N, C-alpha and C positions, 0 to 999 in steps of 0.2 A: 705315878709322879711324872709331871710334865718335863720334857727335855727341851732346853732352849740353846740354840747355837748362837754364839756371839761372834760377829764378824767386825772386828775393830783392830786397826793397826797400831794404835797408841797403847802400848803394853800396860802402863799404869791404869788407864781408863778401862781396858779390857779386864784386868784383874779386879778392879773395884766393882765392876758389873758382876763378875763371877762370884765374888764374895757376897755381894748384896743379894743376888738371886738365890744362892744356896742357903743363905740365912733365912729366906722366906720359903724354903721347902722345894725349890726347883732344882732339877738336875741340869748342869750346864756342860757345854762342849765348846772348846776354843781351839783355834788353829792359827799358826802364822804361815801356813803354806798358801800364800795368796795367789800364786800362779795356778794352783789346782783347787781353789776354794770351792767351786761348784761340786767337784768330786768329793771333797771332804764333807760337804754338807749332805750329799746323797748317802754317804757311808754312815753318817751319824743318825739319819732319819729323824730329825727333830720335830717337835710339835709346833715350834715357833722359831723364827729367825730375827735377831736384832742385827740390823745391817747399816753400817756406815756408808756414806757415799764416797768420801775421799779415801781411796785405798791404792796401794801400789799394784802394779801389773794390770789389773782390771778394776774399774770403778764399780760402785754399788749398783749403778744402773744396769751395767752388763750382767752382774750376778743376779739381780732381780729378774731380768728378762730371761736368763737361762733357767732359773728355778721355776719360773712360771710356765715355761715350755714343758716341764716335766711333771708338775703337780700343783696342788693348791695349798701347800703349807703356808700359814699366815706369816707375813713379813712386816716388821715395823722398821721404818727407816729412822735411825737415830744419828743425827748429824749436826754439825755446826753451821751448815748452810741453812739459811732461813728465808730465802726468797720464795715468793709465790710460784715462780717458774719451777724451782726445784721440787716443791711440794706437788705441783700439778704433774710434772714429769714422772715423779715416783708413783703417783696414783694411776697414771695412764699405763705404766709398765706392770701394774698389778700389785703394788704395795697396799697393805691394809690400813696402815697408819703412818703418821709422820710426826716425829718429835724432835725439837731442836735442842742443841746443847747451848748453855748449861741447862739442865732440867732438874726439877725437884724429884727426888727418888720416889716419893710416895705417888706422885703423878705418873711416873713411868710404871710403877708397879700396878697402879689402877688400870692403865691402858693395857698392860699385859694380861691382867686377870680378866678384863672385859672381853678381849679378843679370844682368849682361850675358852671362856665360857660360851661365847657366841658360836665358836667353831666346833667345839667338842661336846657340849652338853647334850645335844640331841643324839650324837653318835654313842656317847657313853651310856645313855639311857637304853640303848638297844643292844648293848654288849656287856656281858658280865665275865669276869675272869677271877679264877682262884686256883692257886697251886699250879699254874701253867695251863689250866683247862679254861677254854674260852667258849662261851655260849652266845651265839648270834641269834637274838630273838626275832630279828626280821626275816631270817632264813630257816629257823628251827634247826640249826646245825651246831653240833658241838665239835670242837677241834682241840688237838693236842700234838705239839711238835710236828706240825705240817700235815698230820692226818686228820680227816674229818668224817663225820657220819651224820646222816639226817635223822631227826627225832620225830616221833608222832606228836600230836597235839598234847596228849596226856603226859608223855615222857618229858616234853619241853616244859610244861607247867610245873611238874614235880621238881625238875632240876633247877628251874628258875626260882622257885620258892626256897629251895635249900641253899642256893648260891647267894640269894639276897640276904639270907640269915646265916651266912657261913660262920662256923664255929659254935652255933647254937643248935640244940636238939629241937627238931620239929616233930610233933606227935603225928601219929597216923590220922587221928581225927582232924587235925589242922590241915593236913594235906588233902583229905577227902572233902572237907568244907571248901577249900580253895578250888578244887575241881568242880564241885557242885555249882559254885558261883559262875563258872564258865559254861553252865548248862550241860555238863558231863556227869551223868550219874555213875558213881563208882562205889561199889561195895568193898568190903574188907578183902575178899578173895581177888577181885579185880585189881585192887591197889597192889597186892603182893605180886601179881603177874606183871604189872607195869614197872615196879621196882626192879624185879629180876631182869626184865628186858632192858631197862635202862642201864643196869650194871653190865650186861653183856655188851651193849653198844659202847660203853665207856672202855671196856676191855679191848674191843676191836681197834680202838685208836691208841692203845697202849697205856690206858689209865687203870691202875689197880689200887685197891684199898682207898678209894676216894669217897664213895658213898658208904658211910659206916652205919651199921645197925646198932642201936642201943636197946637191948632187949627190955621189953616192957615200957620203953619210953618213946622211941621213935627213931628218927634218922638225922644224920648231920653230915656235912662236908667240911 
């Protein structure tokens, strides 16, 4: 679930946005600690920020600038300011989009969805997660609660197949066929060895009873 931080000093508008976004399946974070807003945003670690320009203590330009110094989280400026100068300044400071109030809610939602897809689609396709276990396909690394271990090519493909089909039993024949398609010839005994090694590596990072054997059927996570 994507987490969106709403930076808005008008409480009714802030709550309207919160209700709207949660209705459409987003997790939201709000704060009225405008003096330390950059710190509050860092603590929340959001996937996207909706940022007003007119704010107490520090304006949206300052917050945008500070956030950009520390990371690349997408920022949409949502403001009643509608001049080209404001839009240009926002973009120059690193904002990803600029929407003026009043806005049509469906248009706002469309902008949010487009930026999230553009930003995270490629990353999500290279990372799988299930029951707290993360598999980084680009690095062949599995991690759990801060610990990580590197997998061999076969181990990674096996875990990848199982996590892509989480909750479903995958037969041994299906796993072997998947490995053959990657030009890795694996017989029944070799598959057993790879499964056992994969289990041991999962246990090394504290993951137990994750890769389940269904006797006579296959495996699932």
